[in-house]
Structure formats: structure tokens, C-alpha cells
N, CA, C and O atoms as CSV, one atom per row, in Angstrom:
chain,resi,resn,atom,element,x,y,z
A,1,MET,N,N,111.082,108.617,123.481
A,1,MET,CA,C,110.038,108.220,122.546
A,1,MET,C,C,108.695,108.629,123.140
A,1,MET,O,O,108.362,108.241,124.260
A,2,ALA,N,N,107.941,109.398,122.402
A,2,ALA,CA,C,106.597,109.796,122.826
A,2,ALA,C,C,105.583,108.825,122.233
A,2,ALA,O,O,105.626,108.537,121.037
A,3,THR,N,N,104.677,108.321,123.057
A,3,THR,CA,C,103.647,107.394,122.601
A,3,THR,C,C,102.297,108.092,122.641
A,3,THR,O,O,101.868,108.593,123.680
A,4,ILE,N,N,101.629,108.115,121.475
A,4,ILE,CA,C,100.353,108.815,121.346
A,4,ILE,C,C,99.286,107.809,120.912
A,4,ILE,O,O,99.413,107.197,119.852
A,5,PRO,N,N,98.236,107.631,121.718
A,5,PRO,CA,C,97.180,106.678,121.363
A,5,PRO,C,C,96.187,107.286,120.367
A,5,PRO,O,O,96.030,108.504,120.292
A,6,PHE,N,N,95.523,106.412,119.608
A,6,PHE,CA,C,94.423,106.848,118.754
A,6,PHE,C,C,93.347,105.779,118.743
A,6,PHE,O,O,93.612,104.610,119.024
A,7,ASP,N,N,92.129,106.192,118.417
A,7,ASP,CA,C,90.972,105.297,118.408
A,7,ASP,C,C,90.021,105.784,117.321
A,7,ASP,O,O,89.614,106.946,117.323
A,8,ILE,N,N,89.669,104.904,116.402
A,8,ILE,CA,C,88.787,105.261,115.286
A,8,ILE,C,C,87.596,104.310,115.295
A,8,ILE,O,O,87.765,103.096,115.182
A,9,SER,N,N,86.405,104.857,115.427
A,9,SER,CA,C,85.183,104.046,115.369
A,9,SER,C,C,84.813,103.797,113.906
A,9,SER,O,O,85.054,104.641,113.043
A,10,HIS,N,N,84.228,102.639,113.642
A,10,HIS,CA,C,83.725,102.334,112.301
A,10,HIS,C,C,82.568,101.352,112.423
A,10,HIS,O,O,82.338,100.775,113.486
A,11,SER,N,N,81.852,101.171,111.336
A,11,SER,CA,C,80.723,100.229,111.331
A,11,SER,C,C,80.886,99.198,110.218
A,11,SER,O,O,79.898,98.695,109.682
A,12,LEU,N,N,82.120,98.889,109.877
A,12,LEU,CA,C,82.418,98.016,108.740
A,12,LEU,C,C,82.518,96.536,109.097
A,12,LEU,O,O,82.377,95.676,108.228
A,13,GLY,N,N,82.755,96.246,110.341
A,13,GLY,CA,C,83.102,94.877,110.721
A,13,GLY,C,C,84.603,94.698,110.565
A,13,GLY,O,O,85.254,95.427,109.816
A,14,ARG,N,N,85.133,93.741,111.266
A,14,ARG,CA,C,86.579,93.520,111.319
A,14,ARG,C,C,87.190,93.189,109.960
A,14,ARG,O,O,88.204,93.773,109.578
A,15,ALA,N,N,86.582,92.259,109.232
A,15,ALA,CA,C,87.162,91.809,107.956
A,15,ALA,C,C,87.201,92.933,106.924
A,15,ALA,O,O,88.209,93.099,106.237
A,16,GLU,N,N,86.128,93.701,106.804
A,16,GLU,CA,C,86.095,94.792,105.818
A,16,GLU,C,C,87.040,95.916,106.217
A,16,GLU,O,O,87.689,96.509,105.356
A,17,ALA,N,N,87.126,96.217,107.502
A,17,ALA,CA,C,88.052,97.254,107.961
A,17,ALA,C,C,89.488,96.855,107.633
A,17,ALA,O,O,90.271,97.674,107.151
A,18,ARG,N,N,89.825,95.607,107.893
A,18,ARG,CA,C,91.181,95.140,107.575
A,18,ARG,C,C,91.431,95.220,106.073
A,18,ARG,O,O,92.502,95.656,105.650
A,19,ARG,N,N,90.463,94.806,105.264
A,19,ARG,CA,C,90.626,94.814,103.823
A,19,ARG,C,C,90.880,96.237,103.311
A,19,ARG,O,O,91.749,96.450,102.465
A,20,ARG,N,N,90.124,97.202,103.826
A,20,ARG,CA,C,90.281,98.587,103.380
A,20,ARG,C,C,91.624,99.175,103.809
A,20,ARG,O,O,92.264,99.900,103.048
A,21,ILE,N,N,92.039,98.859,105.018
A,21,ILE,CA,C,93.353,99.343,105.470
A,21,ILE,C,C,94.451,98.726,104.618
A,21,ILE,O,O,95.366,99.424,104.181
A,22,GLU,N,N,94.366,97.437,104.383
A,22,GLU,CA,C,95.383,96.761,103.577
A,22,GLU,C,C,95.433,97.339,102.163
A,22,GLU,O,O,96.515,97.507,101.602
A,23,ALA,N,N,94.280,97.643,101.588
A,23,ALA,CA,C,94.224,98.212,100.233
A,23,ALA,C,C,94.810,99.620,100.194
A,23,ALA,O,O,95.368,100.022,99.173
A,24,GLY,N,N,94.695,100.366,101.271
A,24,GLY,CA,C,95.196,101.732,101.296
A,24,GLY,C,C,96.667,101.869,101.639
A,24,GLY,O,O,97.254,102.923,101.396
A,25,LEU,N,N,97.273,100.842,102.192
A,25,LEU,CA,C,98.671,100.929,102.620
A,25,LEU,C,C,99.641,101.304,101.498
A,25,LEU,O,O,100.533,102.118,101.735
A,26,PRO,N,N,99.510,100.751,100.289
A,26,PRO,CA,C,100.473,101.116,99.245
A,26,PRO,C,C,100.467,102.614,98.906
A,26,PRO,O,O,101.476,103.133,98.429
A,27,LYS,N,N,99.375,103.301,99.137
A,27,LYS,CA,C,99.266,104.728,98.820
A,27,LYS,C,C,99.776,105.619,99.963
A,27,LYS,O,O,99.989,106.814,99.761
A,28,LEU,N,N,99.968,105.062,101.128
A,28,LEU,CA,C,100.302,105.858,102.306
A,28,LEU,C,C,101.613,106.629,102.135
A,28,LEU,O,O,101.672,107.810,102.477
A,29,ALA,N,N,102.647,105.998,101.623
A,29,ALA,CA,C,103.956,106.646,101.484
A,29,ALA,C,C,103.885,107.884,100.598
A,29,ALA,O,O,104.654,108.825,100.793
A,30,GLN,N,N,102.975,107.897,99.627
A,30,GLN,CA,C,102.836,109.047,98.720
A,30,GLN,C,C,102.370,110.298,99.458
A,30,GLN,O,O,102.570,111.409,98.967
A,31,HIS,N,N,101.764,110.142,100.604
A,31,HIS,CA,C,101.184,111.267,101.330
A,31,HIS,C,C,102.037,111.752,102.502
A,31,HIS,O,O,101.611,112.617,103.267
A,32,ILE,N,N,103.229,111.199,102.639
A,32,ILE,CA,C,104.124,111.635,103.715
A,32,ILE,C,C,104.800,112.926,103.271
A,32,ILE,O,O,105.489,112.937,102.251
A,33,PRO,N,N,104.616,114.011,104.013
A,33,PRO,CA,C,105.252,115.279,103.634
A,33,PRO,C,C,106.766,115.119,103.534
A,33,PRO,O,O,107.403,114.598,104.450
A,34,GLY,N,N,107.327,115.561,102.443
A,34,GLY,CA,C,108.771,115.455,102.250
A,34,GLY,C,C,109.219,114.093,101.749
A,34,GLY,O,O,110.414,113.866,101.565
A,35,GLY,N,N,108.279,113.185,101.527
A,35,GLY,CA,C,108.611,111.837,101.057
A,35,GLY,C,C,108.960,110.927,102.215
A,35,GLY,O,O,109.306,111.388,103.303
A,36,GLY,N,N,108.869,109.655,101.977
A,36,GLY,CA,C,109.181,108.688,103.021
A,36,GLY,C,C,108.862,107.279,102.562
A,36,GLY,O,O,108.486,107.051,101.412
A,37,ALA,N,N,109.017,106.351,103.469
A,37,ALA,CA,C,108.755,104.944,103.182
A,37,ALA,C,C,107.893,104.359,104.291
A,37,ALA,O,O,107.958,104.789,105.443
A,38,VAL,N,N,107.090,103.375,103.922
A,38,VAL,CA,C,106.226,102.703,104.892
A,38,VAL,C,C,106.464,101.204,104.794
A,38,VAL,O,O,106.347,100.614,103.720
A,39,ASP,N,N,106.796,100.603,105.909
A,39,ASP,CA,C,106.952,99.151,106.024
A,39,ASP,C,C,105.796,98.637,106.854
A,39,ASP,O,O,105.663,99.011,108.019
A,40,ALA,N,N,104.950,97.784,106.281
A,40,ALA,CA,C,103.774,97.270,106.993
A,40,ALA,C,C,103.919,95.770,107.221
A,40,ALA,O,O,104.411,95.042,106.359
A,41,ASP,N,N,103.483,95.321,108.391
A,41,ASP,CA,C,103.560,93.902,108.720
A,41,ASP,C,C,102.350,93.516,109.569
A,41,ASP,O,O,102.177,94.006,110.685
A,42,TRP,N,N,101.516,92.627,109.022
A,42,TRP,CA,C,100.402,92.074,109.816
A,42,TRP,C,C,101.010,91.001,110.698
A,42,TRP,O,O,101.431,89.957,110.200
A,43,ILE,N,N,101.064,91.241,112.000
A,43,ILE,CA,C,101.696,90.276,112.890
A,43,ILE,C,C,100.733,89.181,113.339
A,43,ILE,O,O,101.158,88.150,113.858
A,44,ASP,N,N,99.450,89.404,113.140
A,44,ASP,CA,C,98.443,88.351,113.222
A,44,ASP,C,C,97.249,88.840,112.410
A,44,ASP,O,O,97.346,89.874,111.750
A,45,ALA,N,N,96.146,88.140,112.440
A,45,ALA,CA,C,95.012,88.456,111.565
A,45,ALA,C,C,94.451,89.858,111.775
A,45,ALA,O,O,93.878,90.431,110.848
A,46,ASP,N,N,94.602,90.418,112.959
A,46,ASP,CA,C,93.962,91.695,113.263
A,46,ASP,C,C,94.906,92.756,113.821
A,46,ASP,O,O,94.448,93.787,114.314
A,47,ARG,N,N,96.196,92.525,113.752
A,47,ARG,CA,C,97.145,93.478,114.326
A,47,ARG,C,C,98.205,93.842,113.303
A,47,ARG,O,O,98.876,92.979,112.737
A,48,LEU,N,N,98.338,95.150,113.079
A,48,LEU,CA,C,99.249,95.674,112.064
A,48,LEU,C,C,100.298,96.562,112.722
A,48,LEU,O,O,99.984,97.385,113.582
A,49,THR,N,N,101.539,96.382,112.306
A,49,THR,CA,C,102.594,97.299,112.722
A,49,THR,C,C,103.107,98.008,111.474
A,49,THR,O,O,103.234,97.411,110.405
A,50,LEU,N,N,103.395,99.275,111.635
A,50,LEU,CA,C,103.957,100.081,110.554
A,50,LEU,C,C,105.244,100.723,111.040
A,50,LEU,O,O,105.353,101.132,112.196
A,51,ALA,N,N,106.213,100.807,110.143
A,51,ALA,CA,C,107.413,101.603,110.380
A,51,ALA,C,C,107.407,102.656,109.285
A,51,ALA,O,O,107.605,102.340,108.112
A,52,ILE,N,N,107.181,103.901,109.665
A,52,ILE,CA,C,107.138,105.008,108.723
A,52,ILE,C,C,108.447,105.766,108.864
A,52,ILE,O,O,108.762,106.289,109.933
A,53,THR,N,N,109.205,105.820,107.781
A,53,THR,CA,C,110.505,106.474,107.803
A,53,THR,C,C,110.439,107.744,106.974
A,53,THR,O,O,110.036,107.723,105.811
A,54,ALA,N,N,110.838,108.847,107.583
A,54,ALA,CA,C,110.885,110.138,106.896
A,54,ALA,C,C,111.931,111.015,107.575
A,54,ALA,O,O,112.103,110.956,108.792
A,55,MET,N,N,112.608,111.804,106.806
A,55,MET,CA,C,113.621,112.731,107.331
A,55,MET,C,C,114.644,112.017,108.225
A,55,MET,O,O,115.109,112.586,109.212
A,56,GLY,N,N,114.988,110.793,107.884
A,56,GLY,CA,C,115.968,110.044,108.655
A,56,GLY,C,C,115.472,109.529,109.992
A,56,GLY,O,O,116.267,109.025,110.785
A,57,GLN,N,N,114.191,109.640,110.262
A,57,GLN,CA,C,113.610,109.190,111.522
A,57,GLN,C,C,112.560,108.120,111.256
A,57,GLN,O,O,111.953,108.081,110.186
A,58,LYS,N,N,112.355,107.254,112.244
A,58,LYS,CA,C,111.348,106.206,112.110
A,58,LYS,C,C,110.252,106.392,113.153
A,58,LYS,O,O,110.515,106.537,114.347
A,59,VAL,N,N,109.001,106.383,112.658
A,59,VAL,CA,C,107.830,106.441,113.516
A,59,VAL,C,C,107.194,105.056,113.503
A,59,VAL,O,O,106.925,104.506,112.435
A,60,ALA,N,N,106.954,104.492,114.680
A,60,ALA,CA,C,106.369,103.154,114.793
A,60,ALA,C,C,104.881,103.264,115.111
A,60,ALA,O,O,104.472,104.025,115.988
A,61,VAL,N,N,104.085,102.493,114.383
A,61,VAL,CA,C,102.638,102.475,114.597
A,61,VAL,C,C,102.224,101.038,114.876
A,61,VAL,O,O,102.648,100.111,114.185
A,62,ASP,N,N,101.399,100.864,115.886
A,62,ASP,CA,C,100.853,99.548,116.227
A,62,ASP,C,C,99.340,99.725,116.288
A,62,ASP,O,O,98.839,100.541,117.061
A,63,MET,N,N,98.604,98.954,115.464
A,63,MET,CA,C,97.146,99.105,115.485
A,63,MET,C,C,96.456,97.755,115.478
A,63,MET,O,O,96.920,96.793,114.868
A,64,ALA,N,N,95.328,97.718,116.181
A,64,ALA,CA,C,94.494,96.522,116.255
A,64,ALA,C,C,93.169,96.832,115.575
A,64,ALA,O,O,92.516,97.828,115.887
A,65,VAL,N,N,92.781,95.972,114.647
A,65,VAL,CA,C,91.509,96.124,113.946
A,65,VAL,C,C,90.478,95.288,114.684
A,65,VAL,O,O,90.632,94.074,114.823
A,66,GLU,N,N,89.433,95.942,115.153
A,66,GLU,CA,C,88.366,95.277,115.891
A,66,GLU,C,C,87.059,95.414,115.120
A,66,GLU,O,O,87.007,96.092,114.093
A,67,ASP,N,N,86.012,94.777,115.611
A,67,ASP,CA,C,84.724,94.791,114.913
A,67,ASP,C,C,84.160,96.186,114.693
A,67,ASP,O,O,83.561,96.440,113.648
A,68,ALA,N,N,84.331,97.097,115.642
A,68,ALA,CA,C,83.724,98.426,115.543
A,68,ALA,C,C,84.714,99.563,115.754
A,68,ALA,O,O,84.309,100.721,115.860
A,69,ARG,N,N,86.011,99.249,115.817
A,69,ARG,CA,C,87.007,100.301,115.982
A,69,ARG,C,C,88.390,99.806,115.570
A,69,ARG,O,O,88.658,98.607,115.499
A,70,VAL,N,N,89.246,100.775,115.303
A,70,VAL,CA,C,90.667,100.528,115.098
A,70,VAL,C,C,91.370,101.342,116.177
A,70,VAL,O,O,91.203,102.559,116.256
A,71,ALA,N,N,92.145,100.674,116.994
A,71,ALA,CA,C,92.823,101.347,118.103
A,71,ALA,C,C,94.313,101.081,117.997
A,71,ALA,O,O,94.740,100.011,117.564
A,72,GLY,N,N,95.091,102.063,118.396
A,72,GLY,CA,C,96.524,101.853,118.328
A,72,GLY,C,C,97.319,102.961,118.961
A,72,GLY,O,O,96.785,103.840,119.638
A,73,THR,N,N,98.616,102.894,118.721
A,73,THR,CA,C,99.536,103.899,119.228
A,73,THR,C,C,100.520,104.289,118.134
A,73,THR,O,O,100.848,103.505,117.244
A,74,VAL,N,N,100.974,105.523,118.237
A,74,VAL,CA,C,102.021,106.046,117.371
A,74,VAL,C,C,103.188,106.390,118.282
A,74,VAL,O,O,103.029,107.145,119.241
A,75,GLN,N,N,104.364,105.837,117.983
A,75,GLN,CA,C,105.551,106.139,118.778
A,75,GLN,C,C,106.453,107.056,117.959
A,75,GLN,O,O,106.953,106.687,116.896
A,76,VAL,N,N,106.644,108.253,118.485
A,76,VAL,CA,C,107.412,109.277,117.801
A,76,VAL,C,C,108.766,109.423,118.493
A,76,VAL,O,O,108.813,109.595,119.711
A,77,PRO,N,N,109.876,109.358,117.737
A,77,PRO,CA,C,111.191,109.520,118.371
A,77,PRO,C,C,111.367,110.935,118.928
A,77,PRO,O,O,110.708,111.872,118.477
A,78,MET,N,N,112.243,111.078,119.891
A,78,MET,CA,C,112.459,112.359,120.564
A,78,MET,C,C,112.828,113.470,119.575
A,78,MET,O,O,112.457,114.623,119.793
A,79,MET,N,N,113.537,113.158,118.514
A,79,MET,CA,C,113.915,114.173,117.520
A,79,MET,C,C,112.684,114.813,116.875
A,79,MET,O,O,112.743,115.948,116.403
A,80,LEU,N,N,111.581,114.086,116.858
A,80,LEU,CA,C,110.348,114.586,116.240
A,80,LEU,C,C,109.260,114.872,117.276
A,80,LEU,O,O,108.103,115.079,116.911
A,81,ALA,N,N,109.610,114.884,118.545
A,81,ALA,CA,C,108.611,115.033,119.611
A,81,ALA,C,C,107.776,116.301,119.455
A,81,ALA,O,O,106.584,116.293,119.762
A,82,MET,N,N,108.376,117.377,118.987
A,82,MET,CA,C,107.629,118.622,118.817
A,82,MET,C,C,106.560,118.485,117.733
A,82,MET,O,O,105.589,119.241,117.713
A,83,MET,N,N,106.740,117.527,116.842
A,83,MET,CA,C,105.779,117.293,115.764
A,83,MET,C,C,104.922,116.068,116.054
A,83,MET,O,O,104.220,115.589,115.163
A,84,GLY,N,N,104.963,115.551,117.275
A,84,GLY,CA,C,104.246,114.336,117.639
A,84,GLY,C,C,102.751,114.409,117.378
A,84,GLY,O,O,102.168,113.468,116.840
A,85,GLY,N,N,102.128,115.516,117.755
A,85,GLY,CA,C,100.685,115.679,117.541
A,85,GLY,C,C,100.306,115.619,116.072
A,85,GLY,O,O,99.427,114.842,115.699
A,86,PRO,N,N,100.958,116.433,115.216
A,86,PRO,CA,C,100.644,116.371,113.785
A,86,PRO,C,C,100.961,115.017,113.144
A,86,PRO,O,O,100.252,114.579,112.237
A,87,ILE,N,N,102.016,114.357,113.609
A,87,ILE,CA,C,102.353,113.043,113.058
A,87,ILE,C,C,101.271,112.033,113.422
A,87,ILE,O,O,100.816,111.277,112.564
A,88,ALA,N,N,100.855,112.016,114.687
A,88,ALA,CA,C,99.800,111.097,115.118
A,88,ALA,C,C,98.498,111.409,114.388
A,88,ALA,O,O,97.764,110.494,114.014
A,89,GLU,N,N,98.207,112.692,114.184
A,89,GLU,CA,C,96.993,113.082,113.466
A,89,GLU,C,C,97.058,112.619,112.007
A,89,GLU,O,O,96.042,112.207,111.448
A,90,PHE,N,N,98.240,112.683,111.388
A,90,PHE,CA,C,98.421,112.185,110.023
A,90,PHE,C,C,98.101,110.689,109.958
A,90,PHE,O,O,97.401,110.245,109.048
A,91,VAL,N,N,98.606,109.918,110.911
A,91,VAL,CA,C,98.345,108.473,110.944
A,91,VAL,C,C,96.856,108.213,111.118
A,91,VAL,O,O,96.276,107.407,110.390
A,92,LYS,N,N,96.236,108.889,112.075
A,92,LYS,CA,C,94.809,108.688,112.339
A,92,LYS,C,C,93.962,109.088,111.135
A,92,LYS,O,O,93.068,108.343,110.734
A,93,THR,N,N,94.231,110.247,110.560
A,93,THR,CA,C,93.478,110.715,109.398
A,93,THR,C,C,93.648,109.773,108.217
A,93,THR,O,O,92.689,109.496,107.498
A,94,SER,N,N,94.862,109.280,108.014
A,94,SER,CA,C,95.106,108.335,106.921
A,94,SER,C,C,94.298,107.058,107.108
A,94,SER,O,O,93.712,106.549,106.153
A,95,ALA,N,N,94.261,106.537,108.331
A,95,ALA,CA,C,93.478,105.333,108.612
A,95,ALA,C,C,91.989,105.603,108.414
A,95,ALA,O,O,91.270,104.760,107.877
A,96,GLU,N,N,91.524,106.780,108.848
A,96,GLU,CA,C,90.108,107.133,108.660
A,96,GLU,C,C,89.755,107.174,107.169
A,96,GLU,O,O,88.690,106.703,106.770
A,97,LYS,N,N,90.637,107.728,106.357
A,97,LYS,CA,C,90.396,107.787,104.910
A,97,LYS,C,C,90.359,106.388,104.312
A,97,LYS,O,O,89.520,106.102,103.458
A,98,MET,N,N,91.253,105.519,104.750
A,98,MET,CA,C,91.261,104.140,104.257
A,98,MET,C,C,89.948,103.433,104.592
A,98,MET,O,O,89.395,102.704,103.768
A,99,LEU,N,N,89.457,103.658,105.816
A,99,LEU,CA,C,88.216,103.021,106.245
A,99,LEU,C,C,87.009,103.590,105.509
A,99,LEU,O,O,86.016,102.888,105.317
A,100,ALA,N,N,87.081,104.844,105.097
A,100,ALA,CA,C,85.941,105.506,104.459
A,100,ALA,C,C,85.784,105.106,102.997
A,100,ALA,O,O,84.681,105.181,102.455
A,101,LYS,N,N,86.865,104.684,102.350
A,101,LYS,CA,C,86.816,104.399,100.919
A,101,LYS,C,C,86.759,102.897,100.662
A,101,LYS,O,O,87.643,102.157,101.093
A,102,PRO,N,N,85.721,102.446,99.961
A,102,PRO,CA,C,85.753,101.044,99.541
A,102,PRO,C,C,86.825,100.875,98.488
A,102,PRO,O,O,86.862,101.625,97.513
A,103,ALA,N,N,87.684,99.913,98.670
A,103,ALA,CA,C,88.790,99.725,97.717
A,103,ALA,C,C,88.565,98.505,96.853
A,103,ALA,O,O,89.393,98.194,95.997
């Protein structure tokens, strides 16, 4: 399993950042190349875990929403290790888009 960290700065404050991410989650599965499913679980007020399933593989995402940033990791299974960079970039870009759009 390859673990890839990400860090996204924002100026929204914790509550608004969480609200925007939560509002964008239902649309996330539509943007997975080749189709897929997203299982999201807020494990506490500011920590989100995602299980993104595509092509028979599961990618695990753990992110913490903070006052001025969203930080987390993407865990890519060995079968997808060669695509780890693009997968992590997809997760980061998706989160950035969620934070940029008021929902």
C-alpha cells in the first residue's frame, strides 16, 4: 500500500470548509474515470474517511478539516501503485474544487 500525503490551504474556516466538502461528496463518484463508488464517513466533527472503489480496487482517504487547511493521506493499493500519483492528484483536485465552490 502506497501512502501519499496532501495538504490544501483555504481561508474558509473549519465549519465552511466541512460544509463545502460534505456538499460535494455526492458528486465525487460521477468524476471517477471508468466509474466507481465513494463511501464517506465523518468519524468525528473534523475528520473524514473515504473509501473510493474503482476497477475492483479500493483507495482509502483520510482527511482532517482544519481552520486554514485540509490535510490528509491517500492510500493506494499495490495493484494501482503505478497510478498512485494521478489518483492522489484526483483526490486533492476534487477537494480543492469542493472548497472553491459555495454549495
